[in-house]
DSSP file (Angstrom, degrees, kcal/mol; ACC not computed):
  #  RESIDUE AA STRUCTURE BP1 BP2  ACC     N-H-->O    O-->H-N    N-H-->O    O-->H-N    TCO  KAPPA ALPHA  PHI   PSI    X-CA   Y-CA   Z-CA
    1    1 A M              0   0    0      0, 0.0     2,-0.4     0, 0.0     0, 0.0   0.000 360.0 360.0 360.0 137.2  -28.3  -12.9    1.9
    2    2 A L        -     0   0    0      2,-0.0     2,-0.6     1,-0.0     0, 0.0  -0.601 360.0-147.2 -78.0 128.5  -26.1  -12.2    5.0
    3    3 A Q        +     0   0    0     -2,-0.4     4,-0.2     1,-0.1     3,-0.1  -0.877  25.3 167.1-100.1 117.2  -24.3   -8.9    4.8
    4    4 A T     >  +     0   0    0     -2,-0.6     4,-2.3     1,-0.1     5,-0.2   0.343  48.3 100.5-110.3   4.5  -20.9   -9.0    6.6
    5    5 A S  H  > S+     0   0    0      1,-0.2     4,-2.6     2,-0.2     5,-0.2   0.919  83.0  50.6 -57.6 -45.7  -19.4   -5.7    5.3
    6    6 A G  H  > S+     0   0    0      1,-0.2     4,-2.3     2,-0.2    -1,-0.2   0.890 109.6  50.8 -60.8 -40.1  -20.2   -3.8    8.5
    7    7 A L  H  > S+     0   0    0      2,-0.2     4,-2.5     1,-0.2    -1,-0.2   0.935 112.2  46.0 -63.2 -46.9  -18.6   -6.6   10.7
    8    8 A W  H  X S+     0   0    0     -4,-2.3     4,-2.5     1,-0.2    -2,-0.2   0.881 113.3  49.5 -65.4 -38.2  -15.4   -6.5    8.6
    9    9 A L  H  X S+     0   0    0     -4,-2.6     4,-2.4    -5,-0.2    -1,-0.2   0.890 111.1  50.0 -67.2 -38.4  -15.2   -2.7    8.6
   10   10 A A  H  X S+     0   0    0     -4,-2.3     4,-2.8    -5,-0.2    -2,-0.2   0.922 111.9  47.4 -65.0 -43.8  -15.8   -2.7   12.4
   11   11 A I  H  X S+     0   0    0     -4,-2.5     4,-2.8     2,-0.2     5,-0.3   0.926 112.9  49.1 -62.9 -44.3  -13.0   -5.2   12.9
   12   12 A A  H  X S+     0   0    0     -4,-2.5     4,-2.2     2,-0.2    -2,-0.2   0.900 112.9  47.9 -62.5 -40.7  -10.6   -3.3   10.6
   13   13 A T  H  X S+     0   0    0     -4,-2.4     4,-2.4     2,-0.2     5,-0.2   0.944 113.2  46.9 -64.8 -48.4  -11.4   -0.1   12.5
   14   14 A F  H  X S+     0   0    0     -4,-2.8     4,-2.6     1,-0.2    -2,-0.2   0.942 115.5  44.4 -60.0 -49.6  -10.9   -1.6   15.9
   15   15 A L  H  X S+     0   0    0     -4,-2.8     4,-2.8     1,-0.2     5,-0.2   0.865 112.7  52.3 -66.3 -35.5   -7.6   -3.3   15.0
   16   16 A S  H  X S+     0   0    0     -4,-2.2     4,-2.3    -5,-0.3    -1,-0.2   0.915 112.6  44.3 -65.6 -42.7   -6.3   -0.2   13.2
   17   17 A I  H  X S+     0   0    0     -4,-2.4     4,-2.5     2,-0.2    -2,-0.2   0.910 114.3  50.1 -68.7 -41.3   -7.0    2.0   16.2
   18   18 A W  H  X S+     0   0    0     -4,-2.6     4,-2.4    -5,-0.2     5,-0.4   0.951 112.6  46.4 -61.0 -48.6   -5.5   -0.5   18.5
   19   19 A W  H  X S+     0   0    0     -4,-2.8     4,-3.7     1,-0.2     5,-0.5   0.907 112.1  52.1 -61.2 -40.3   -2.4   -0.9   16.5
   20   20 A G  H  X S+     0   0    0     -4,-2.3     4,-1.7    -5,-0.2     5,-0.3   0.915 109.9  48.2 -61.9 -42.6   -2.1    2.9   16.2
   21   21 A H  H  X S+     0   0    0     -4,-2.5     4,-0.8     2,-0.2    -2,-0.2   0.939 126.0  27.5 -63.8 -47.5   -2.4    3.3   19.9
   22   22 A V  H  X S+     0   0    0     -4,-2.4     4,-2.2    -5,-0.2    -2,-0.2   0.908 121.6  51.8 -81.6 -45.2    0.2    0.7   20.7
   23   23 A G  H  X S+     0   0    0     -4,-3.7     4,-3.2    -5,-0.4     5,-0.3   0.858 105.7  53.2 -65.4 -38.4    2.3    0.8   17.6
   24   24 A V  H  X S+     0   0    0     -4,-1.7     4,-2.5    -5,-0.5     5,-0.2   0.924 111.0  47.1 -65.0 -43.0    2.9    4.6   17.6
   25   25 A R  H  X S+     0   0    0     -4,-0.8     4,-2.0    -5,-0.3    -2,-0.2   0.933 115.4  46.0 -60.9 -44.8    4.2    4.5   21.1
   26   26 A W  H  X S+     0   0    0     -4,-2.2     4,-2.0     2,-0.2     5,-0.2   0.944 114.8  45.9 -65.2 -49.0    6.5    1.5   20.3
   27   27 A L  H  X S+     0   0    0     -4,-3.2     4,-2.4     1,-0.2    -1,-0.2   0.919 113.4  49.2 -60.2 -44.9    7.8    3.0   17.0
   28   28 A E  H  < S+     0   0    0     -4,-2.5    -1,-0.2    -5,-0.3    -2,-0.2   0.875 113.4  46.8 -65.4 -36.5    8.5    6.4   18.6
   29   29 A A  H  < S+     0   0    0     -4,-2.0    -1,-0.2    -5,-0.2    -2,-0.2   0.823 118.8  39.9 -74.2 -30.9   10.3    4.8   21.6
   30   30 A K  H  < S+     0   0    0     -4,-2.0     2,-0.5    -5,-0.2    -2,-0.2   0.781  98.6  80.6 -90.8 -28.9   12.5    2.5   19.4
   31   31 A C     <  -     0   0    0     -4,-2.4     3,-0.1    -5,-0.2    67,-0.1  -0.678  57.4-159.7 -89.9 126.6   13.4    4.7   16.4
   32   32 A A  S    S+     0   0    0     -2,-0.5     2,-0.4     1,-0.2    -1,-0.2   0.809  92.0  33.3 -69.3 -29.1   16.2    7.1   16.8
   33   33 A N        -     0   0    0      1,-0.1    -1,-0.2    -3,-0.1    -3,-0.0  -0.990  69.0-163.8-128.3 121.6   14.8    9.0   13.8
   34   34 A I  S  > S+     0   0    0     -2,-0.4     4,-1.7     1,-0.2     5,-0.1   0.555  73.8  83.5 -84.6  -5.7   11.0    9.0   13.3
   35   35 A R  H  > S+     0   0    0      2,-0.2     4,-2.6     1,-0.2     5,-0.2   0.934  85.7  52.4 -66.1 -46.3   11.0   10.2    9.7
   36   36 A P  H  > S+     0   0    0      0, 0.0     4,-2.2     0, 0.0     5,-0.2   0.940 112.5  44.3 -58.3 -47.4   11.6    6.8    8.0
   37   37 A P  H  > S+     0   0    0      0, 0.0     4,-2.6     0, 0.0     5,-0.2   0.874 112.1  55.0 -64.5 -31.6    8.7    5.1    9.8
   38   38 A M  H  X S+     0   0    0     -4,-1.7     4,-2.5     2,-0.2     5,-0.2   0.947 109.6  45.4 -61.8 -47.4    6.5    8.1    9.1
   39   39 A F  H  X S+     0   0    0     -4,-2.6     4,-2.6     1,-0.2    -1,-0.2   0.876 112.6  51.3 -65.2 -37.0    7.3    7.9    5.4
   40   40 A I  H  X S+     0   0    0     -4,-2.2     4,-2.7    -5,-0.2     5,-0.2   0.927 111.7  47.0 -65.1 -44.0    6.6    4.1    5.4
   41   41 A L  H  X S+     0   0    0     -4,-2.6     4,-2.5     2,-0.2    -2,-0.2   0.903 113.5  48.4 -64.4 -40.9    3.3    4.6    7.1
   42   42 A I  H  X S+     0   0    0     -4,-2.5     4,-2.6     2,-0.2    -2,-0.2   0.931 113.8  46.5 -64.4 -44.7    2.3    7.4    4.7
   43   43 A A  H  X S+     0   0    0     -4,-2.6     4,-2.8     2,-0.2    -2,-0.2   0.914 113.3  48.5 -65.0 -42.4    3.3    5.3    1.7
   44   44 A A  H  X S+     0   0    0     -4,-2.7     4,-2.5     2,-0.2    -1,-0.2   0.911 112.7  48.7 -64.0 -41.5    1.5    2.2    3.0
   45   45 A G  H  X S+     0   0    0     -4,-2.5     4,-2.1    -5,-0.2    -2,-0.2   0.912 112.2  48.5 -63.3 -42.2   -1.6    4.3    3.7
   46   46 A F  H  X S+     0   0    0     -4,-2.6     4,-2.2     2,-0.2    -2,-0.2   0.926 111.7  50.0 -62.7 -44.8   -1.5    5.8    0.2
   47   47 A G  H  X S+     0   0    0     -4,-2.8     4,-2.6     1,-0.2    -2,-0.2   0.898 110.6  49.2 -61.5 -41.7   -1.1    2.4   -1.3
   48   48 A L  H  X S+     0   0    0     -4,-2.5     4,-1.9     2,-0.2    -1,-0.2   0.876 110.5  50.4 -67.1 -36.6   -4.0    1.0    0.6
   49   49 A N  H  X S+     0   0    0     -4,-2.1     4,-1.0     2,-0.2    -1,-0.2   0.862 111.4  48.0 -70.6 -33.9   -6.2    3.9   -0.4
   50   50 A I  H >X S+     0   0    0     -4,-2.2     4,-0.9     2,-0.2     3,-0.5   0.917 111.0  51.6 -67.1 -43.0   -5.3    3.4   -4.1
   51   51 A A  H >< S+     0   0    0     -4,-2.6     3,-0.5     1,-0.2     4,-0.3   0.855 103.5  59.4 -61.2 -34.2   -6.0   -0.3   -3.7
   52   52 A A  H >< S+     0   0    0     -4,-1.9     3,-0.8     1,-0.2    -1,-0.2   0.845  99.4  57.4 -63.2 -33.5   -9.4    0.6   -2.2
   53   53 A L  H << S+     0   0    0     -4,-1.0    -1,-0.2    -3,-0.5    -2,-0.2   0.820 116.1  34.4 -66.0 -30.1  -10.3    2.4   -5.5
   54   54 A F  T << S+     0   0    0     -4,-0.9    -1,-0.2    -3,-0.5    -2,-0.2   0.211  86.2 135.6-111.0  14.0   -9.7   -0.7   -7.5
   55   55 A A    <   -     0   0    0     -3,-0.8    -3,-0.1    -4,-0.3     6,-0.0  -0.304  60.3-126.8 -64.9 146.9  -10.9   -3.3   -5.0
   56   56 A P  S    S+     0   0    0      0, 0.0     2,-0.3     0, 0.0    -1,-0.1   0.730  88.2  17.9 -70.2 -22.0  -13.1   -6.1   -6.5
   57   57 A N  S  > S-     0   0    0      1,-0.1     4,-2.1     0, 0.0     5,-0.2  -0.952  80.1-107.7-145.7 169.2  -15.9   -5.5   -3.9
   58   58 A V  H  > S+     0   0    0     -2,-0.3     4,-2.8     1,-0.2     5,-0.2   0.852 113.1  55.3 -65.9 -37.4  -17.0   -2.8   -1.4
   59   59 A T  H  > S+     0   0    0      2,-0.2     4,-2.5     1,-0.2    -1,-0.2   0.944 110.6  43.4 -64.5 -48.1  -16.0   -4.7    1.7
   60   60 A I  H  > S+     0   0    0      1,-0.2     4,-2.6     2,-0.2     5,-0.2   0.916 115.7  49.7 -64.2 -42.2  -12.4   -5.1    0.6
   61   61 A G  H  X S+     0   0    0     -4,-2.1     4,-2.3     2,-0.2    -2,-0.2   0.907 111.5  49.0 -61.7 -42.2  -12.3   -1.5   -0.6
   62   62 A G  H  X S+     0   0    0     -4,-2.8     4,-2.6     2,-0.2    -2,-0.2   0.916 111.8  47.7 -64.7 -43.8  -13.7   -0.3    2.7
   63   63 A V  H  X S+     0   0    0     -4,-2.5     4,-2.5     2,-0.2     5,-0.3   0.928 112.5  49.5 -64.0 -44.7  -11.3   -2.3    4.8
   64   64 A C  H  X S+     0   0    0     -4,-2.6     4,-2.5    -5,-0.2    -2,-0.2   0.912 113.4  46.9 -59.3 -42.9   -8.3   -1.1    2.7
   65   65 A S  H  X S+     0   0    0     -4,-2.3     4,-2.6     2,-0.2     5,-0.2   0.907 111.8  49.3 -68.5 -41.8   -9.5    2.5    3.0
   66   66 A V  H  X S+     0   0    0     -4,-2.6     4,-2.0     2,-0.2    -2,-0.2   0.942 115.7  43.3 -62.3 -47.5  -10.1    2.3    6.8
   67   67 A V  H  X S+     0   0    0     -4,-2.5     4,-2.1    -5,-0.2    -2,-0.2   0.898 113.4  52.9 -66.2 -39.9   -6.6    0.8    7.4
   68   68 A G  H  X S+     0   0    0     -4,-2.5     4,-1.9    -5,-0.3    -2,-0.2   0.918 110.2  46.3 -61.7 -44.5   -5.0    3.2    5.0
   69   69 A M  H  X S+     0   0    0     -4,-2.6     4,-2.3     1,-0.2    -1,-0.2   0.883 110.8  53.5 -66.3 -36.9   -6.5    6.3    6.7
   70   70 A A  H  X S+     0   0    0     -4,-2.0     4,-2.5    -5,-0.2    -1,-0.2   0.883 107.2  51.8 -64.6 -37.6   -5.5    4.9   10.1
   71   71 A L  H  X S+     0   0    0     -4,-2.1     4,-2.0     2,-0.2    -1,-0.2   0.891 108.6  50.8 -66.4 -38.7   -1.9    4.5    8.9
   72   72 A W  H  X S+     0   0    0     -4,-1.9     4,-1.7     2,-0.2    -2,-0.2   0.941 111.3  48.1 -60.8 -45.8   -1.9    8.1    7.7
   73   73 A W  H  X S+     0   0    0     -4,-2.3     4,-1.9     1,-0.2    -2,-0.2   0.913 109.7  52.8 -61.2 -42.5   -3.1    9.2   11.1
   74   74 A D  H  X S+     0   0    0     -4,-2.5     4,-1.3     1,-0.2    -1,-0.2   0.865 103.8  57.4 -62.9 -36.2   -0.5    7.1   12.8
   75   75 A A  H  X S+     0   0    0     -4,-2.0     4,-0.6     1,-0.2     3,-0.4   0.924 112.1  40.1 -60.4 -44.3    2.3    8.7   10.8
   76   76 A F  H  X S+     0   0    0     -4,-1.7     4,-1.2     1,-0.2     3,-0.4   0.767 107.9  63.0 -77.1 -24.2    1.3   12.1   12.0
   77   77 A E  H  X S+     0   0    0     -4,-1.9     4,-2.6     1,-0.2    -1,-0.2   0.754  90.3  68.7 -70.9 -23.9    0.7   10.8   15.5
   78   78 A L  H  X S+     0   0    0     -4,-1.3     4,-2.1    -3,-0.4    -1,-0.2   0.905  99.6  48.9 -58.7 -40.7    4.4    9.9   15.7
   79   79 A V  H  X S+     0   0    0     -4,-0.6     4,-1.9    -3,-0.4    -1,-0.2   0.909 111.2  49.0 -65.7 -42.2    5.3   13.6   15.7
   80   80 A R  H  X S+     0   0    0     -4,-1.2     4,-2.1     2,-0.2    -2,-0.2   0.875 109.6  52.1 -66.4 -36.6    2.7   14.2   18.5
   81   81 A Q  H  X S+     0   0    0     -4,-2.6     4,-2.2     2,-0.2    -1,-0.2   0.896 107.4  52.5 -66.6 -38.8    4.1   11.3   20.5
   82   82 A D  H  X S+     0   0    0     -4,-2.1     4,-2.4     1,-0.2    -1,-0.2   0.902 109.1  50.2 -61.0 -40.2    7.6   12.8   20.2
   83   83 A R  H  X S+     0   0    0     -4,-1.9     4,-1.7     2,-0.2     6,-0.2   0.886 107.7  53.5 -64.8 -39.2    6.3   16.1   21.5
   84   84 A R  H  <>S+     0   0    0     -4,-2.1     5,-2.6     2,-0.2     6,-1.0   0.908 110.3  47.3 -62.0 -41.4    4.6   14.3   24.4
   85   85 A V  H ><5S+     0   0    0     -4,-2.2     3,-1.4     4,-0.2    24,-0.4   0.927 109.9  52.8 -65.9 -44.3    8.0   12.7   25.3
   86   86 A R  H 3<5S+     0   0    0     -4,-2.4    -1,-0.2     1,-0.3    -2,-0.2   0.835 112.1  45.5 -59.8 -33.2    9.8   16.1   25.0
   87   87 A H  T 3<5S-     0   0    0     -4,-1.7    -1,-0.3    -5,-0.1    -2,-0.2   0.377 116.7-110.8 -94.7   4.1    7.4   17.7   27.4
   88   88 A G  T < 5S+     0   0    0     -3,-1.4    -3,-0.2    -4,-0.3    -2,-0.1   0.655  85.9 118.9  79.2  15.1    7.4   14.9   30.0
   89   89 A H  S   <S+     0   0    0     -5,-2.6    -4,-0.2    -6,-0.2    -5,-0.1   0.580  79.4  32.2 -88.2 -10.9    3.8   13.8   29.3
   90   90 A A  S    S-     0   0    0     -6,-1.0    19,-0.5    -5,-0.1    -2,-0.2  -0.979  98.8 -94.8-140.4 149.4    5.0   10.3   28.2
   91   91 A P  B     -a  109   0A   0      0, 0.0    19,-0.2     0, 0.0     2,-0.2  -0.350  36.5-131.1 -70.0 146.2    8.0    8.3   29.4
   92   92 A A        -     0   0    0     17,-2.5   -63,-0.1    -7,-0.1     3,-0.0  -0.617  10.3-127.9 -92.3 154.4   11.3    8.5   27.6
   93   93 A N    >   -     0   0    0     -2,-0.2     3,-1.9     1,-0.1     7,-0.3  -0.909  13.2-158.0-100.7 109.8   13.4    5.5   26.5
   94   94 A P  T 3  S+     0   0    0      0, 0.0    -1,-0.1     0, 0.0     6,-0.1   0.691  90.5  61.0 -65.5 -16.1   17.0    6.1   27.8
   95   95 A H  T 3  S+     0   0    0    -66,-0.1     3,-0.1     4,-0.1   -65,-0.0   0.551  86.2  87.0 -85.3  -8.1   18.3    3.7   25.2
   96   96 A N  S <> S-     0   0    0     -3,-1.9     4,-3.0     1,-0.1     5,-0.2  -0.826  75.5-144.3 -91.2 123.1   17.0    5.8   22.3
   97   97 A P  H  > S+     0   0    0      0, 0.0     4,-1.9     0, 0.0    -1,-0.1   0.860 100.2  51.8 -57.4 -36.7   19.6    8.5   21.4
   98   98 A R  H  > S+     0   0    0      2,-0.2     4,-1.6     1,-0.2     5,-0.1   0.928 113.8  43.0 -65.7 -44.1   16.9   11.1   20.7
   99   99 A H  H  > S+     0   0    0     -6,-0.2     4,-2.7     2,-0.2    -1,-0.2   0.875 109.6  57.4 -68.8 -37.3   15.2   10.5   24.1
  100  100 A A  H  X S+     0   0    0     -4,-3.0     4,-2.6    -7,-0.3    -1,-0.2   0.888 105.6  51.4 -60.6 -37.7   18.6   10.4   25.8
  101  101 A R  H  X S+     0   0    0     -4,-1.9     4,-1.9    -5,-0.2    -1,-0.2   0.918 109.9  48.9 -64.1 -42.9   19.2   13.9   24.4
  102  102 A Y  H  <>S+     0   0    0     -4,-1.6     5,-2.3     1,-0.2     6,-1.0   0.903 112.1  48.8 -62.2 -40.7   15.8   15.1   25.8
  103  103 A L  H ><5S+     0   0    0     -4,-2.7     3,-1.1     1,-0.2    -2,-0.2   0.910 109.7  51.5 -65.8 -41.6   16.7   13.5   29.2
  104  104 A A  H 3<5S+     0   0    0     -4,-2.6    -1,-0.2     1,-0.3    -2,-0.2   0.849 109.0  51.0 -63.6 -34.0   20.1   15.2   29.2
  105  105 A E  T 3<5S-     0   0    0     -4,-1.9    -1,-0.3    -5,-0.2    -2,-0.2   0.565 114.5-120.4 -78.8  -8.2   18.4   18.6   28.5
  106  106 A G  T < 5S+     0   0    0     -3,-1.1    -3,-0.2    -4,-0.5    -2,-0.1   0.670  84.2 112.0  79.3  17.1   16.0   18.0   31.4
  107  107 A R      < +     0   0    0     -5,-2.3    -4,-0.2    -6,-0.2     2,-0.2   0.724  68.1  51.6 -94.4 -23.0   13.0   18.1   29.2
  108  108 A A        -     0   0    0     -6,-1.0     2,-0.3    -9,-0.2   -22,-0.1  -0.573  66.6-148.2-111.1 173.0   11.8   14.5   29.4
  109  109 A T  B     -a   91   0A   0    -19,-0.5   -17,-2.5   -24,-0.4   -21,-0.1  -0.969  18.9-145.1-138.9 153.6   11.1   12.1   32.2
  110  110 A L  S    S+     0   0    0     -2,-0.3     2,-0.3   -19,-0.2    -1,-0.1   0.608  76.8  98.8 -87.9 -15.4   11.4    8.3   32.8
  111  111 A H  S    S-     0   0    0    -21,-0.1    -2,-0.1   -20,-0.1   -19,-0.1  -0.549  70.4-140.4 -78.2 132.4    8.3    8.4   34.9
  112  112 A D    >   -     0   0    0     -2,-0.3     3,-1.7     1,-0.1   -22,-0.1  -0.839   8.1-157.1 -90.8 110.7    5.1    7.4   33.3
  113  113 A P  T 3  S+     0   0    0      0, 0.0    -1,-0.1     0, 0.0   -23,-0.1   0.700  91.9  53.5 -64.6 -17.2    2.4    9.8   34.7
  114  114 A L  T 3  S+     0   0    0      1,-0.1     2,-1.6    -3,-0.0   -24,-0.0   0.548  82.8  93.6 -92.5  -7.4   -0.3    7.3   34.0
  115  115 A D    <   +     0   0    0     -3,-1.7     2,-0.3     2,-0.0    -1,-0.1  -0.617  66.4 100.2 -87.4  82.2    1.3    4.4   35.8
  116  116 A R  S    S-     0   0    0     -2,-1.6     7,-0.0     4,-0.1    -2,-0.0  -0.966  76.1 -94.6-155.0 164.5   -0.4    4.8   39.2
  117  117 A E    >   -     0   0    0     -2,-0.3     3,-1.7     1,-0.1    -2,-0.0  -0.562  41.8-111.5 -82.1 152.8   -3.2    3.5   41.3
  118  118 A P  T 3  S+     0   0    0      0, 0.0    -1,-0.1     0, 0.0     0, 0.0   0.794 115.3  47.5 -57.9 -30.7   -6.6    5.3   41.0
  119  119 A G  T 3  S+     0   0    0      3,-0.0    -2,-0.0     0, 0.0     0, 0.0   0.463  92.2 104.4 -91.7   0.5   -6.4    6.6   44.6
  120  120 A D  S <  S-     0   0    0     -3,-1.7     3,-0.1     1,-0.2    -4,-0.1   0.076  86.2 -50.6 -71.7-173.9   -2.8    7.9   44.4
  121  121 A V  S    S-     0   0    0      1,-0.1    -1,-0.2     2,-0.1     4,-0.0  -0.209  72.4 -91.4 -56.3 144.8   -1.7   11.5   44.1
  122  122 A P        -     0   0    0      0, 0.0     3,-0.1     0, 0.0    -1,-0.1  -0.176  33.5-115.8 -57.1 155.1   -3.3   13.5   41.3
  123  123 A L  S    S+     0   0    0      1,-0.2     2,-0.5    -3,-0.1    -2,-0.1   0.909 102.0  29.5 -60.6 -44.7   -1.5   13.5   37.9
  124  124 A I  S    S-     0   0    0      4,-0.0    -1,-0.2     3,-0.0     2,-0.2  -0.968  75.3-161.3-123.9 119.2   -0.8   17.2   37.9
  125  125 A T     >  -     0   0    0     -2,-0.5     4,-1.7    -3,-0.1     5,-0.1  -0.480  35.0-106.4 -90.2 167.7   -0.3   19.1   41.2
  126  126 A Q  H  > S+     0   0    0      1,-0.2     4,-1.6     2,-0.2     5,-0.1   0.886 119.8  53.5 -61.0 -38.7   -0.5   22.8   41.5
  127  127 A Q  H  > S+     0   0    0      1,-0.2     4,-1.6     2,-0.2    -1,-0.2   0.927 108.4  48.1 -62.9 -45.2    3.3   23.1   41.9
  128  128 A S  H  > S+     0   0    0      1,-0.2     4,-1.3     2,-0.2    -1,-0.2   0.802 106.2  58.4 -69.8 -26.4    4.0   21.2   38.7
  129  129 A V  H  < S+     0   0    0     -4,-1.7    -1,-0.2     1,-0.2    -2,-0.2   0.911 107.4  46.9 -66.4 -40.8    1.5   23.3   36.8
  130  130 A R  H  < S+     0   0    0     -4,-1.6    -2,-0.2     1,-0.2    -1,-0.2   0.837 112.6  50.2 -68.8 -31.8    3.4   26.4   37.6
  131  131 A D  H  < S+     0   0    0     -4,-1.6    -1,-0.2    -5,-0.1    -2,-0.2   0.725  91.8  95.5 -80.0 -21.3    6.7   24.9   36.7
  132  132 A R  S  < S-     0   0    0     -4,-1.3     3,-0.0    -3,-0.2   -45,-0.0  -0.407  72.8-128.3 -75.5 144.5    5.6   23.6   33.3
  133  133 A E        -     0   0    0     -2,-0.1     2,-0.1   -46,-0.1    -1,-0.1  -0.613  36.5 -98.2 -80.8 149.4    6.2   25.5   30.1
  134  134 A P        -     0   0    0      0, 0.0     2,-0.4     0, 0.0    -1,-0.1  -0.474  42.4-111.2 -66.6 141.4    3.2   26.1   27.9
  135  135 A E        -     0   0    0     -2,-0.1     2,-0.5     2,-0.0   -52,-0.0  -0.602  27.2-148.6 -77.8 128.4    3.0   23.6   25.1
  136  136 A V              0   0    0     -2,-0.4    -1,-0.0     1,-0.1    -3,-0.0  -0.856 360.0 360.0-100.1 127.7    3.6   25.1   21.7
  137  137 A A              0   0    0     -2,-0.5    -1,-0.1     0, 0.0    -2,-0.0   0.474 360.0 360.0 -78.8 360.0    1.8   23.5   18.8
């Protein structure tokens, strides 16, 4: 008999990580308040993990659990993405009131430090290292 559980779990893992990478950036940039999407992601993750406990087979349970854990991680990653924007490590969205406040305070930037050609200027120069505040966790 052909076993496809590993394939389905791999696909679920890949898609969950991809969505988390793209989705967290998108949600954080579009939402003026990140708490509602955080609570939705936590609740959805919790629901999927409960569903995994009662799934009719191991494959469905595994996929539910992988996606549920990824949603939990994405919820907490929203806070880290907000911190990246505040410290100028990720570009701010000037149409987002929260980001506009960061830009007005001079803490954020519109420039994406990763949007460059491989041979261009280094990401962090010696001058910018001295000017940066240490990141507080």
